PyMOL commands that place a pseudoatom at each C-alpha (Angstrom):
pseudoatom trace, name=CA, resn=MET, resi=1, chain=A, elem=C, hetatm=0, pos=[12.540, -0.870, 23.893]
pseudoatom trace, name=CA, resn=PRO, resi=2, chain=A, elem=C, hetatm=0, pos=[13.957, 2.171, 25.707]
pseudoatom trace, name=CA, resn=CYS, resi=3, chain=A, elem=C, hetatm=0, pos=[12.787, 5.539, 24.422]
pseudoatom trace, name=CA, resn=VAL, resi=4, chain=A, elem=C, hetatm=0, pos=[15.070, 8.566, 24.578]
pseudoatom trace, name=CA, resn=PRO, resi=5, chain=A, elem=C, hetatm=0, pos=[13.393, 11.763, 25.858]
pseudoatom trace, name=CA, resn=PRO, resi=6, chain=A, elem=C, hetatm=0, pos=[12.417, 13.960, 22.918]
pseudoatom trace, name=CA, resn=SER, resi=7, chain=A, elem=C, hetatm=0, pos=[13.771, 17.254, 24.303]
pseudoatom trace, name=CA, resn=TRP, resi=8, chain=A, elem=C, hetatm=0, pos=[16.962, 16.949, 22.218]
pseudoatom trace, name=CA, resn=ALA, resi=9, chain=A, elem=C, hetatm=0, pos=[14.987, 17.228, 18.988]
pseudoatom trace, name=CA, resn=ALA, resi=10, chain=A, elem=C, hetatm=0, pos=[12.405, 19.820, 19.986]
pseudoatom trace, name=CA, resn=SER, resi=11, chain=A, elem=C, hetatm=0, pos=[14.282, 22.799, 18.584]
pseudoatom trace, name=CA, resn=GLY, resi=12, chain=A, elem=C, hetatm=0, pos=[13.409, 24.115, 15.152]
pseudoatom trace, name=CA, resn=SER, resi=13, chain=A, elem=C, hetatm=0, pos=[17.076, 24.279, 14.125]
pseudoatom trace, name=CA, resn=PHE, resi=14, chain=A, elem=C, hetatm=0, pos=[17.520, 20.517, 14.438]
pseudoatom trace, name=CA, resn=TRP, resi=15, chain=A, elem=C, hetatm=0, pos=[14.431, 19.777, 12.378]
pseudoatom trace, name=CA, resn=LEU, resi=16, chain=A, elem=C, hetatm=0, pos=[15.510, 22.259, 9.715]
pseudoatom trace, name=CA, resn=LEU, resi=17, chain=A, elem=C, hetatm=0, pos=[18.688, 20.200, 9.351]
pseudoatom trace, name=CA, resn=VAL, resi=18, chain=A, elem=C, hetatm=0, pos=[16.683, 17.015, 8.901]
pseudoatom trace, name=CA, resn=LEU, resi=19, chain=A, elem=C, hetatm=0, pos=[14.319, 18.686, 6.434]
pseudoatom trace, name=CA, resn=HIS, resi=20, chain=A, elem=C, hetatm=0, pos=[16.847, 20.382, 4.221]
pseudoatom trace, name=CA, resn=VAL, resi=21, chain=A, elem=C, hetatm=0, pos=[19.889, 18.131, 4.143]
pseudoatom trace, name=CA, resn=PRO, resi=22, chain=A, elem=C, hetatm=0, pos=[20.035, 16.631, 0.650]
pseudoatom trace, name=CA, resn=ALA, resi=23, chain=A, elem=C, hetatm=0, pos=[19.576, 12.914, 0.334]
pseudoatom trace, name=CA, resn=LEU, resi=24, chain=A, elem=C, hetatm=0, pos=[22.863, 11.996, -1.287]
pseudoatom trace, name=CA, resn=LEU, resi=25, chain=A, elem=C, hetatm=0, pos=[23.356, 8.451, -2.433]
pseudoatom trace, name=CA, resn=CYS, resi=26, chain=A, elem=C, hetatm=0, pos=[26.027, 6.323, -4.020]
pseudoatom trace, name=CA, resn=GLY, resi=27, chain=A, elem=C, hetatm=0, pos=[26.567, 2.950, -5.543]
pseudoatom trace, name=CA, resn=THR, resi=28, chain=A, elem=C, hetatm=0, pos=[27.089, 1.093, -8.749]
pseudoatom trace, name=CA, resn=GLY, resi=29, chain=A, elem=C, hetatm=0, pos=[23.585, 0.490, -10.071]
pseudoatom trace, name=CA, resn=ALA, resi=30, chain=A, elem=C, hetatm=0, pos=[21.870, 3.700, -11.154]
pseudoatom trace, name=CA, resn=SER, resi=31, chain=A, elem=C, hetatm=0, pos=[19.048, 1.555, -12.550]
pseudoatom trace, name=CA, resn=LEU, resi=32, chain=A, elem=C, hetatm=0, pos=[17.907, 1.046, -8.956]
pseudoatom trace, name=CA, resn=PHE, resi=33, chain=A, elem=C, hetatm=0, pos=[16.878, 4.689, -8.832]
pseudoatom trace, name=CA, resn=PRO, resi=34, chain=A, elem=C, hetatm=0, pos=[14.043, 5.742, -11.163]
pseudoatom trace, name=CA, resn=ASP, resi=35, chain=A, elem=C, hetatm=0, pos=[14.373, 9.368, -10.070]
pseudoatom trace, name=CA, resn=GLY, resi=36, chain=A, elem=C, hetatm=0, pos=[16.953, 11.187, -12.186]
pseudoatom trace, name=CA, resn=ARG, resi=37, chain=A, elem=C, hetatm=0, pos=[18.304, 13.390, -9.391]
pseudoatom trace, name=CA, resn=GLN, resi=38, chain=A, elem=C, hetatm=0, pos=[18.803, 10.453, -7.086]
pseudoatom trace, name=CA, resn=GLY, resi=39, chain=A, elem=C, hetatm=0, pos=[20.471, 8.581, -9.914]
pseudoatom trace, name=CA, resn=GLN, resi=40, chain=A, elem=C, hetatm=0, pos=[22.962, 11.407, -10.318]
pseudoatom trace, name=CA, resn=PHE, resi=41, chain=A, elem=C, hetatm=0, pos=[23.612, 11.755, -6.614]
pseudoatom trace, name=CA, resn=ILE, resi=42, chain=A, elem=C, hetatm=0, pos=[24.339, 8.094, -6.012]
pseudoatom trace, name=CA, resn=LYS, resi=43, chain=A, elem=C, hetatm=0, pos=[27.478, 8.551, -8.077]
pseudoatom trace, name=CA, resn=THR, resi=44, chain=A, elem=C, hetatm=0, pos=[28.889, 11.112, -5.644]
pseudoatom trace, name=CA, resn=LEU, resi=45, chain=A, elem=C, hetatm=0, pos=[29.175, 8.939, -2.526]
pseudoatom trace, name=CA, resn=GLN, resi=46, chain=A, elem=C, hetatm=0, pos=[31.375, 6.020, -1.667]
pseudoatom trace, name=CA, resn=GLU, resi=47, chain=A, elem=C, hetatm=0, pos=[28.865, 3.882, 0.208]
pseudoatom trace, name=CA, resn=TYR, resi=48, chain=A, elem=C, hetatm=0, pos=[25.162, 3.348, 0.806]
pseudoatom trace, name=CA, resn=GLU, resi=49, chain=A, elem=C, hetatm=0, pos=[22.856, 0.464, 1.663]
pseudoatom trace, name=CA, resn=VAL, resi=50, chain=A, elem=C, hetatm=0, pos=[19.443, -0.427, 0.267]
pseudoatom trace, name=CA, resn=VAL, resi=51, chain=A, elem=C, hetatm=0, pos=[17.142, -1.620, 3.060]
pseudoatom trace, name=CA, resn=ASP, resi=52, chain=A, elem=C, hetatm=0, pos=[13.530, -2.802, 3.387]
pseudoatom trace, name=CA, resn=PRO, resi=53, chain=A, elem=C, hetatm=0, pos=[11.884, -1.257, 6.475]
pseudoatom trace, name=CA, resn=ALA, resi=54, chain=A, elem=C, hetatm=0, pos=[8.880, -2.949, 8.072]
pseudoatom trace, name=CA, resn=ARG, resi=55, chain=A, elem=C, hetatm=0, pos=[6.339, -1.740, 10.596]
pseudoatom trace, name=CA, resn=VAL, resi=56, chain=A, elem=C, hetatm=0, pos=[6.362, -3.947, 13.693]
pseudoatom trace, name=CA, resn=ASP, resi=57, chain=A, elem=C, hetatm=0, pos=[4.697, -4.090, 17.099]
pseudoatom trace, name=CA, resn=ALA, resi=58, chain=A, elem=C, hetatm=0, pos=[6.289, -3.214, 20.445]
pseudoatom trace, name=CA, resn=ASN, resi=59, chain=A, elem=C, hetatm=0, pos=[7.796, -6.707, 20.622]
pseudoatom trace, name=CA, resn=GLY, resi=60, chain=A, elem=C, hetatm=0, pos=[9.364, -6.483, 17.173]
pseudoatom trace, name=CA, resn=HIS, resi=61, chain=A, elem=C, hetatm=0, pos=[6.866, -8.756, 15.431]
pseudoatom trace, name=CA, resn=PHE, resi=62, chain=A, elem=C, hetatm=0, pos=[6.037, -7.963, 11.814]
pseudoatom trace, name=CA, resn=VAL, resi=63, chain=A, elem=C, hetatm=0, pos=[2.888, -5.900, 11.186]
pseudoatom trace, name=CA, resn=SER, resi=64, chain=A, elem=C, hetatm=0, pos=[3.080, -4.567, 7.642]
pseudoatom trace, name=CA, resn=PHE, resi=65, chain=A, elem=C, hetatm=0, pos=[5.263, -3.230, 4.841]
pseudoatom trace, name=CA, resn=ASN, resi=66, chain=A, elem=C, hetatm=0, pos=[2.927, -0.231, 4.761]
pseudoatom trace, name=CA, resn=LEU, resi=67, chain=A, elem=C, hetatm=0, pos=[5.069, 2.337, 6.555]
pseudoatom trace, name=CA, resn=HIS, resi=68, chain=A, elem=C, hetatm=0, pos=[2.607, 5.224, 6.681]
pseudoatom trace, name=CA, resn=HIS, resi=69, chain=A, elem=C, hetatm=0, pos=[1.526, 6.182, 10.174]
pseudoatom trace, name=CA, resn=HIS, resi=70, chain=A, elem=C, hetatm=0, pos=[-0.493, 9.393, 10.150]
pseudoatom trace, name=CA, resn=ILE, resi=71, chain=A, elem=C, hetatm=0, pos=[-2.336, 10.944, 13.086]
pseudoatom trace, name=CA, resn=SER, resi=72, chain=A, elem=C, hetatm=0, pos=[-5.393, 12.854, 11.882]
pseudoatom trace, name=CA, resn=ASN, resi=73, chain=A, elem=C, hetatm=0, pos=[-7.492, 13.250, 15.041]
pseudoatom trace, name=CA, resn=THR, resi=74, chain=A, elem=C, hetatm=0, pos=[-6.481, 16.345, 17.063]
pseudoatom trace, name=CA, resn=ARG, resi=75, chain=A, elem=C, hetatm=0, pos=[-7.870, 14.984, 20.317]
pseudoatom trace, name=CA, resn=LYS, resi=76, chain=A, elem=C, hetatm=0, pos=[-5.862, 11.788, 20.026]
pseudoatom trace, name=CA, resn=ARG, resi=77, chain=A, elem=C, hetatm=0, pos=[-2.787, 13.718, 19.017]
pseudoatom trace, name=CA, resn=ARG, resi=78, chain=A, elem=C, hetatm=0, pos=[-2.842, 15.680, 22.259]
pseudoatom trace, name=CA, resn=ASP, resi=79, chain=A, elem=C, hetatm=0, pos=[-2.900, 12.510, 24.344]
pseudoatom trace, name=CA, resn=LEU, resi=80, chain=A, elem=C, hetatm=0, pos=[0.625, 11.134, 24.051]
pseudoatom trace, name=CA, resn=GLY, resi=81, chain=A, elem=C, hetatm=0, pos=[-0.452, 8.079, 26.010]
pseudoatom trace, name=CA, resn=LYS, resi=82, chain=A, elem=C, hetatm=0, pos=[-2.552, 6.849, 23.100]
pseudoatom trace, name=CA, resn=LYS, resi=83, chain=A, elem=C, hetatm=0, pos=[-1.180, 3.850, 21.216]
pseudoatom trace, name=CA, resn=GLU, resi=84, chain=A, elem=C, hetatm=0, pos=[-1.976, 5.625, 17.944]
pseudoatom trace, name=CA, resn=ASN, resi=85, chain=A, elem=C, hetatm=0, pos=[0.742, 8.175, 18.722]
pseudoatom trace, name=CA, resn=VAL, resi=86, chain=A, elem=C, hetatm=0, pos=[3.498, 5.544, 18.871]
pseudoatom trace, name=CA, resn=VAL, resi=87, chain=A, elem=C, hetatm=0, pos=[4.885, 3.510, 15.983]
pseudoatom trace, name=CA, resn=TYR, resi=88, chain=A, elem=C, hetatm=0, pos=[7.630, 0.889, 15.703]
pseudoatom trace, name=CA, resn=TYR, resi=89, chain=A, elem=C, hetatm=0, pos=[9.833, -0.011, 12.745]
pseudoatom trace, name=CA, resn=LYS, resi=90, chain=A, elem=C, hetatm=0, pos=[12.432, -2.685, 12.112]
pseudoatom trace, name=CA, resn=ILE, resi=91, chain=A, elem=C, hetatm=0, pos=[15.260, -2.404, 9.565]
pseudoatom trace, name=CA, resn=ASN, resi=92, chain=A, elem=C, hetatm=0, pos=[18.072, -4.826, 8.825]
pseudoatom trace, name=CA, resn=HIS, resi=93, chain=A, elem=C, hetatm=0, pos=[21.133, -2.617, 8.410]
pseudoatom trace, name=CA, resn=LYS, resi=94, chain=A, elem=C, hetatm=0, pos=[24.679, -3.966, 7.962]
pseudoatom trace, name=CA, resn=GLU, resi=95, chain=A, elem=C, hetatm=0, pos=[23.433, -7.450, 8.855]
pseudoatom trace, name=CA, resn=LYS, resi=96, chain=A, elem=C, hetatm=0, pos=[22.022, -6.249, 12.181]
pseudoatom trace, name=CA, resn=ASP, resi=97, chain=A, elem=C, hetatm=0, pos=[18.458, -5.306, 13.092]
pseudoatom trace, name=CA, resn=LEU, resi=98, chain=A, elem=C, hetatm=0, pos=[17.538, -1.756, 14.006]
pseudoatom trace, name=CA, resn=PHE, resi=99, chain=A, elem=C, hetatm=0, pos=[14.422, -1.213, 16.139]
pseudoatom trace, name=CA, resn=PHE, resi=100, chain=A, elem=C, hetatm=0, pos=[12.813, 2.245, 16.052]
pseudoatom trace, name=CA, resn=ASN, resi=101, chain=A, elem=C, hetatm=0, pos=[10.472, 3.352, 18.847]
pseudoatom trace, name=CA, resn=LEU, resi=102, chain=A, elem=C, hetatm=0, pos=[8.905, 6.633, 17.714]
pseudoatom trace, name=CA, resn=THR, resi=103, chain=A, elem=C, hetatm=0, pos=[6.336, 9.040, 19.165]
pseudoatom trace, name=CA, resn=ILE, resi=104, chain=A, elem=C, hetatm=0, pos=[4.464, 11.777, 17.306]
pseudoatom trace, name=CA, resn=HIS, resi=105, chain=A, elem=C, hetatm=0, pos=[6.105, 15.213, 17.609]
pseudoatom trace, name=CA, resn=MET, resi=106, chain=A, elem=C, hetatm=0, pos=[3.182, 17.608, 18.063]
pseudoatom trace, name=CA, resn=GLY, resi=107, chain=A, elem=C, hetatm=0, pos=[4.966, 20.952, 17.979]
pseudoatom trace, name=CA, resn=PHE, resi=108, chain=A, elem=C, hetatm=0, pos=[7.093, 20.465, 14.890]
pseudoatom trace, name=CA, resn=LEU, resi=109, chain=A, elem=C, hetatm=0, pos=[5.078, 22.371, 12.268]
pseudoatom trace, name=CA, resn=SER, resi=110, chain=A, elem=C, hetatm=0, pos=[2.794, 25.393, 12.539]
pseudoatom trace, name=CA, resn=HIS, resi=111, chain=A, elem=C, hetatm=0, pos=[-0.823, 24.883, 11.499]
pseudoatom trace, name=CA, resn=ASN, resi=112, chain=A, elem=C, hetatm=0, pos=[-0.394, 27.790, 9.063]
pseudoatom trace, name=CA, resn=TYR, resi=113, chain=A, elem=C, hetatm=0, pos=[2.806, 26.787, 7.291]
pseudoatom trace, name=CA, resn=ILE, resi=114, chain=A, elem=C, hetatm=0, pos=[3.125, 26.801, 3.486]
pseudoatom trace, name=CA, resn=VAL, resi=115, chain=A, elem=C, hetatm=0, pos=[5.406, 24.591, 1.376]
pseudoatom trace, name=CA, resn=GLU, resi=116, chain=A, elem=C, hetatm=0, pos=[6.916, 26.115, -1.769]
pseudoatom trace, name=CA, resn=ARG, resi=117, chain=A, elem=C, hetatm=0, pos=[8.682, 23.785, -4.202]
pseudoatom trace, name=CA, resn=ARG, resi=118, chain=A, elem=C, hetatm=0, pos=[10.969, 25.349, -6.797]
pseudoatom trace, name=CA, resn=ARG, resi=119, chain=A, elem=C, hetatm=0, pos=[12.783, 23.954, -9.796]
pseudoatom trace, name=CA, resn=GLY, resi=120, chain=A, elem=C, hetatm=0, pos=[14.649, 26.642, -11.653]
pseudoatom trace, name=CA, resn=ASN, resi=121, chain=A, elem=C, hetatm=0, pos=[13.011, 30.082, -11.669]
pseudoatom trace, name=CA, resn=HIS, resi=122, chain=A, elem=C, hetatm=0, pos=[9.978, 31.278, -9.716]
pseudoatom trace, name=CA, resn=SER, resi=123, chain=A, elem=C, hetatm=0, pos=[7.615, 30.596, -12.623]
pseudoatom trace, name=CA, resn=ARG, resi=124, chain=A, elem=C, hetatm=0, pos=[8.018, 26.859, -11.952]
pseudoatom trace, name=CA, resn=ALA, resi=125, chain=A, elem=C, hetatm=0, pos=[7.262, 27.164, -8.245]
pseudoatom trace, name=CA, resn=LYS, resi=126, chain=A, elem=C, hetatm=0, pos=[4.443, 25.136, -6.673]
pseudoatom trace, name=CA, resn=ILE, resi=127, chain=A, elem=C, hetatm=0, pos=[2.807, 26.268, -3.438]
pseudoatom trace, name=CA, resn=ALA, resi=128, chain=A, elem=C, hetatm=0, pos=[0.885, 23.932, -1.142]
pseudoatom trace, name=CA, resn=MET, resi=129, chain=A, elem=C, hetatm=0, pos=[-0.931, 24.711, 2.102]
pseudoatom trace, name=CA, resn=HIS, resi=130, chain=A, elem=C, hetatm=0, pos=[-0.520, 22.730, 5.307]
pseudoatom trace, name=CA, resn=SER, resi=131, chain=A, elem=C, hetatm=0, pos=[-2.339, 19.399, 4.968]
pseudoatom trace, name=CA, resn=GLY, resi=132, chain=A, elem=C, hetatm=0, pos=[-3.170, 19.245, 8.659]
pseudoatom trace, name=CA, resn=VAL, resi=133, chain=A, elem=C, hetatm=0, pos=[-1.877, 15.665, 8.885]
pseudoatom trace, name=CA, resn=PRO, resi=134, chain=A, elem=C, hetatm=0, pos=[1.028, 15.286, 11.357]
pseudoatom trace, name=CA, resn=CYS, resi=135, chain=A, elem=C, hetatm=0, pos=[3.594, 12.685, 10.382]
pseudoatom trace, name=CA, resn=HIS, resi=136, chain=A, elem=C, hetatm=0, pos=[6.827, 13.667, 12.133]
pseudoatom trace, name=CA, resn=PHE, resi=137, chain=A, elem=C, hetatm=0, pos=[8.149, 11.459, 14.913]
pseudoatom trace, name=CA, resn=ILE, resi=138, chain=A, elem=C, hetatm=0, pos=[11.007, 11.431, 17.406]
pseudoatom trace, name=CA, resn=GLY, resi=139, chain=A, elem=C, hetatm=0, pos=[12.273, 8.700, 19.683]
pseudoatom trace, name=CA, resn=SER, resi=140, chain=A, elem=C, hetatm=0, pos=[14.934, 6.029, 19.955]
pseudoatom trace, name=CA, resn=VAL, resi=141, chain=A, elem=C, hetatm=0, pos=[16.697, 3.457, 17.820]
pseudoatom trace, name=CA, resn=LEU, resi=142, chain=A, elem=C, hetatm=0, pos=[18.148, 0.256, 19.274]
pseudoatom trace, name=CA, resn=GLN, resi=143, chain=A, elem=C, hetatm=0, pos=[20.719, -2.021, 17.680]
pseudoatom trace, name=CA, resn=PRO, resi=144, chain=A, elem=C, hetatm=0, pos=[21.185, -5.103, 19.895]
pseudoatom trace, name=CA, resn=GLY, resi=145, chain=A, elem=C, hetatm=0, pos=[24.838, -5.654, 20.646]
pseudoatom trace, name=CA, resn=SER, resi=146, chain=A, elem=C, hetatm=0, pos=[25.815, -2.147, 19.549]
pseudoatom trace, name=CA, resn=GLY, resi=147, chain=A, elem=C, hetatm=0, pos=[23.722, 0.164, 21.717]
pseudoatom trace, name=CA, resn=SER, resi=148, chain=A, elem=C, hetatm=0, pos=[20.929, 2.691, 21.308]
pseudoatom trace, name=CA, resn=GLY, resi=149, chain=A, elem=C, hetatm=0, pos=[20.558, 6.232, 20.086]
pseudoatom trace, name=CA, resn=THR, resi=150, chain=A, elem=C, hetatm=0, pos=[18.109, 8.894, 18.981]
pseudoatom trace, name=CA, resn=ALA, resi=151, chain=A, elem=C, hetatm=0, pos=[15.973, 9.257, 15.861]
pseudoatom trace, name=CA, resn=ALA, resi=152, chain=A, elem=C, hetatm=0, pos=[13.925, 11.931, 14.102]
pseudoatom trace, name=CA, resn=ILE, resi=153, chain=A, elem=C, hetatm=0, pos=[11.841, 10.440, 11.294]
pseudoatom trace, name=CA, resn=SER, resi=154, chain=A, elem=C, hetatm=0, pos=[9.081, 11.635, 8.976]
pseudoatom trace, name=CA, resn=THR, resi=155, chain=A, elem=C, hetatm=0, pos=[6.531, 9.044, 7.866]
pseudoatom trace, name=CA, resn=CYS, resi=156, chain=A, elem=C, hetatm=0, pos=[4.805, 11.416, 5.419]
pseudoatom trace, name=CA, resn=ASN, resi=157, chain=A, elem=C, hetatm=0, pos=[6.103, 9.459, 2.425]
pseudoatom trace, name=CA, resn=GLY, resi=158, chain=A, elem=C, hetatm=0, pos=[8.042, 6.409, 3.476]
pseudoatom trace, name=CA, resn=LEU, resi=159, chain=A, elem=C, hetatm=0, pos=[10.687, 7.000, 6.152]
pseudoatom trace, name=CA, resn=THR, resi=160, chain=A, elem=C, hetatm=0, pos=[12.823, 10.114, 5.823]
pseudoatom trace, name=CA, resn=GLY, resi=161, chain=A, elem=C, hetatm=0, pos=[15.110, 11.486, 8.493]
pseudoatom trace, name=CA, resn=TYR, resi=162, chain=A, elem=C, hetatm=0, pos=[18.092, 11.025, 10.754]
pseudoatom trace, name=CA, resn=PHE, resi=163, chain=A, elem=C, hetatm=0, pos=[19.209, 8.616, 13.447]
pseudoatom trace, name=CA, resn=HIS, resi=164, chain=A, elem=C, hetatm=0, pos=[22.231, 8.405, 15.715]
pseudoatom trace, name=CA, resn=LEU, resi=165, chain=A, elem=C, hetatm=0, pos=[23.985, 5.272, 16.968]
pseudoatom trace, name=CA, resn=PRO, resi=166, chain=A, elem=C, hetatm=0, pos=[27.125, 4.978, 19.135]
pseudoatom trace, name=CA, resn=HIS, resi=167, chain=A, elem=C, hetatm=0, pos=[29.205, 4.202, 16.049]
pseudoatom trace, name=CA, resn=GLY, resi=168, chain=A, elem=C, hetatm=0, pos=[27.834, 6.875, 13.715]
pseudoatom trace, name=CA, resn=ASP, resi=169, chain=A, elem=C, hetatm=0, pos=[25.130, 9.188, 12.394]
pseudoatom trace, name=CA, resn=TYR, resi=170, chain=A, elem=C, hetatm=0, pos=[22.892, 8.144, 9.495]
pseudoatom trace, name=CA, resn=PHE, resi=171, chain=A, elem=C, hetatm=0, pos=[20.270, 9.450, 7.109]
pseudoatom trace, name=CA, resn=ILE, resi=172, chain=A, elem=C, hetatm=0, pos=[17.436, 7.409, 5.623]
pseudoatom trace, name=CA, resn=GLU, resi=173, chain=A, elem=C, hetatm=0, pos=[15.080, 8.108, 2.722]
pseudoatom trace, name=CA, resn=PRO, resi=174, chain=A, elem=C, hetatm=0, pos=[12.904, 6.101, 0.326]
pseudoatom trace, name=CA, resn=ILE, resi=175, chain=A, elem=C, hetatm=0, pos=[13.924, 5.336, -3.235]
pseudoatom trace, name=CA, resn=LYS, resi=176, chain=A, elem=C, hetatm=0, pos=[11.894, 7.881, -5.156]
pseudoatom trace, name=CA, resn=LYS, resi=177, chain=A, elem=C, hetatm=0, pos=[9.387, 6.876, -7.834]
pseudoatom trace, name=CA, resn=HIS, resi=178, chain=A, elem=C, hetatm=0, pos=[9.666, 3.203, -6.903]
pseudoatom trace, name=CA, resn=LEU, resi=179, chain=A, elem=C, hetatm=0, pos=[6.449, 1.379, -7.788]
pseudoatom trace, name=CA, resn=GLN, resi=180, chain=A, elem=C, hetatm=0, pos=[5.606, -0.571, -4.652]
pseudoatom trace, name=CA, resn=LYS, resi=181, chain=A, elem=C, hetatm=0, pos=[3.324, -3.554, -5.064]
pseudoatom trace, name=CA, resn=LYS, resi=182, chain=A, elem=C, hetatm=0, pos=[0.870, -4.493, -2.322]
pseudoatom trace, name=CA, resn=GLY, resi=183, chain=A, elem=C, hetatm=0, pos=[2.463, -6.770, 0.259]
pseudoatom trace, name=CA, resn=THR, resi=184, chain=A, elem=C, hetatm=0, pos=[6.034, -5.963, -0.782]
pseudoatom trace, name=CA, resn=PRO, resi=185, chain=A, elem=C, hetatm=0, pos=[8.577, -3.730, 0.996]
pseudoatom trace, name=CA, resn=GLN, resi=186, chain=A, elem=C, hetatm=0, pos=[9.339, -0.171, -0.032]
pseudoatom trace, name=CA, resn=PRO, resi=187, chain=A, elem=C, hetatm=0, pos=[13.123, 0.054, -0.569]
pseudoatom trace, name=CA, resn=HIS, resi=188, chain=A, elem=C, hetatm=0, pos=[15.005, 2.810, 1.211]
pseudoatom trace, name=CA, resn=ILE, resi=189, chain=A, elem=C, hetatm=0, pos=[18.547, 4.146, 1.288]
pseudoatom trace, name=CA, resn=ILE, resi=190, chain=A, elem=C, hetatm=0, pos=[20.673, 4.475, 4.418]
pseudoatom trace, name=CA, resn=TYR, resi=191, chain=A, elem=C, hetatm=0, pos=[23.977, 6.340, 4.272]
pseudoatom trace, name=CA, resn=GLU, resi=192, chain=A, elem=C, hetatm=0, pos=[26.346, 7.795, 6.840]
pseudoatom trace, name=CA, resn=ALA, resi=193, chain=A, elem=C, hetatm=0, pos=[26.102, 11.500, 7.570]
pseudoatom trace, name=CA, resn=ASN, resi=194, chain=A, elem=C, hetatm=0, pos=[29.858, 11.959, 7.252]
pseudoatom trace, name=CA, resn=THR, resi=195, chain=A, elem=C, hetatm=0, pos=[29.694, 11.009, 3.567]
pseudoatom trace, name=CA, resn=LEU, resi=196, chain=A, elem=C, hetatm=0, pos=[27.791, 14.213, 2.836]
pseudoatom trace, name=CA, resn=PRO, resi=197, chain=A, elem=C, hetatm=0, pos=[30.735, 16.667, 3.078]
pseudoatom trace, name=CA, resn=ASN, resi=198, chain=A, elem=C, hetatm=0, pos=[33.050, 14.101, 1.467]
pseudoatom trace, name=CA, resn=ALA, resi=199, chain=A, elem=C, hetatm=0, pos=[30.870, 14.053, -1.635]
pseudoatom trace, name=CA, resn=LEU, resi=200, chain=A, elem=C, hetatm=0, pos=[30.849, 17.834, -1.856]
pseudoatom trace, name=CA, resn=ARG, resi=201, chain=A, elem=C, hetatm=0, pos=[34.632, 17.979, -1.597]
pseudoatom trace, name=CA, resn=ARG, resi=202, chain=A, elem=C, hetatm=0, pos=[34.981, 15.875, -4.705]
pseudoatom trace, name=CA, resn=ARG, resi=203, chain=A, elem=C, hetatm=0, pos=[35.916, 17.998, -7.692]
pseudoatom trace, name=CA, resn=ARG, resi=204, chain=A, elem=C, hetatm=0, pos=[36.450, 17.593, -11.392]
pseudoatom trace, name=CA, resn=ALA, resi=205, chain=A, elem=C, hetatm=0, pos=[39.895, 18.166, -12.882]
pseudoatom trace, name=CA, resn=VAL, resi=206, chain=A, elem=C, hetatm=0, pos=[39.286, 21.817, -13.820]
pseudoatom trace, name=CA, resn=PRO, resi=207, chain=A, elem=C, hetatm=0, pos=[41.582, 24.858, -13.630]
pseudoatom trace, name=CA, resn=VAL, resi=208, chain=A, elem=C, hetatm=0, pos=[41.771, 26.396, -10.174]
pseudoatom trace, name=CA, resn=GLU, resi=209, chain=A, elem=C, hetatm=0, pos=[40.483, 29.762, -11.390]
pseudoatom trace, name=CA, resn=GLU, resi=210, chain=A, elem=C, hetatm=0, pos=[37.246, 28.100, -12.526]
pseudoatom trace, name=CA, resn=GLU, resi=211, chain=A, elem=C, hetatm=0, pos=[36.499, 26.680, -9.074]
pseudoatom trace, name=CA, resn=GLN, resi=212, chain=A, elem=C, hetatm=0, pos=[34.666, 28.338, -6.244]
pseudoatom trace, name=CA, resn=ALA, resi=213, chain=A, elem=C, hetatm=0, pos=[36.735, 29.823, -3.443]
pseudoatom trace, name=CA, resn=CYS, resi=214, chain=A, elem=C, hetatm=0, pos=[35.409, 27.236, -0.995]
pseudoatom trace, name=CA, resn=GLY, resi=215, chain=A, elem=C, hetatm=0, pos=[36.843, 24.391, -3.065]
pseudoatom trace, name=CA, resn=VAL, resi=216, chain=A, elem=C, hetatm=0, pos=[33.546, 23.055, -4.418]
pseudoatom trace, name=CA, resn=ASN, resi=217, chain=A, elem=C, hetatm=0, pos=[33.110, 23.313, -8.170]
pseudoatom trace, name=CA, resn=GLU, resi=218, chain=A, elem=C, hetatm=0, pos=[30.061, 24.901, -9.779]
pseudoatom trace, name=CA, resn=GLN, resi=219, chain=A, elem=C, hetatm=0, pos=[28.665, 21.609, -11.079]
pseudoatom trace, name=CA, resn=ALA, resi=220, chain=A, elem=C, hetatm=0, pos=[28.682, 20.101, -7.586]
pseudoatom trace, name=CA, resn=ILE, resi=221, chain=A, elem=C, hetatm=0, pos=[27.006, 23.196, -6.159]
pseudoatom trace, name=CA, resn=GLN, resi=222, chain=A, elem=C, hetatm=0, pos=[24.300, 23.129, -8.831]
pseudoatom trace, name=CA, resn=LEU, resi=223, chain=A, elem=C, hetatm=0, pos=[23.667, 19.410, -8.312]
pseudoatom trace, name=CA, resn=PHE, resi=224, chain=A, elem=C, hetatm=0, pos=[23.545, 19.931, -4.551]
pseudoatom trace, name=CA, resn=THR, resi=225, chain=A, elem=C, hetatm=0, pos=[21.112, 22.854, -4.918]
pseudoatom trace, name=CA, resn=ASN, resi=226, chain=A, elem=C, hetatm=0, pos=[18.787, 21.124, -7.367]
pseudoatom trace, name=CA, resn=HIS, resi=227, chain=A, elem=C, hetatm=0, pos=[18.528, 18.000, -5.230]
pseudoatom trace, name=CA, resn=THR, resi=228, chain=A, elem=C, hetatm=0, pos=[17.954, 20.020, -2.060]
pseudoatom trace, name=CA, resn=ARG, resi=229, chain=A, elem=C, hetatm=0, pos=[15.070, 21.876, -3.700]
pseudoatom trace, name=CA, resn=SER, resi=230, chain=A, elem=C, hetatm=0, pos=[13.444, 18.632, -4.774]
pseudoatom trace, name=CA, resn=THR, resi=231, chain=A, elem=C, hetatm=0, pos=[13.805, 16.833, -1.430]
pseudoatom trace, name=CA, resn=VAL, resi=232, chain=A, elem=C, hetatm=0, pos=[10.688, 17.447, 0.669]
pseudoatom trace, name=CA, resn=LEU, resi=233, chain=A, elem=C, hetatm=0, pos=[9.479, 15.189, 3.452]
for i in range(1, 233): cmd.bond("trace and resi %d" % i, "trace and resi %d" % (i + 1))
show_as sticks, trace
zoom trace
C-alpha cells in the first residue's frame, strides 16, 4: 500500500485539531452507546456508521481484533525501518474496505507533558504524567476504487483520529465503555468532518435574545464543552 509522506501532519497545530475536536455522533439507537455523553451527542448529527476495525498485515490479511499497537522501546522507536514501528488496519466503511498504513510519529508529544482532565470546576480535575508509551501514528489510507489519502490516528485506546479521502474528511473513535470480549471486534464510530459544524448550528426554538451572538444556543455550547473535556486520546 502506498504511504503518504508524514510531513503534512508534523505540525503541532494539526495534531491539536485531532486531539481536541469533539467526537460527535448521531443515530437512532442510543442504547449502542454506554457512555452518557456519547449517547447525548449521537442525537445531534444526521449520520454516522458503526464499524469493526481489525489489525491486518501488509497484504491485508487478518491478524487480530486487538487494535493496540504501542512502541515502548526507545531504541526501536528511533529506527523507523523496524517493522514494530508500522501497523496496518482494515475497516469496512460504506460497504468498501479501507486499508490504513501507519507509522509511529516520534515527535508528537514531549517527554515532559502532563494531561489534565476536568469535569466542572477545578476541584474535579485529574492530573496524569506522561506515560512514556508512544501510540500516535501517521500515514495513508487506501480505498480501492476511490483513491487514497492521509491519516493521523492514535492507538492509545482503540483508534481515534482523522483521515482524508478524495470524497471527504472523516473522524473515527471507539464506542466508549463498550465491554469487548476476547476474540471479538471493538466497535467504532466513523462520521464525516463536515457534520461537526452542522450539529453546532442546530438550535432549539428559543427567543433570539436568549441565544448567543454566534447563533449557537447555550445548551449546545455546554454539551460541546463537556464532551470536549472528556475526549482524550
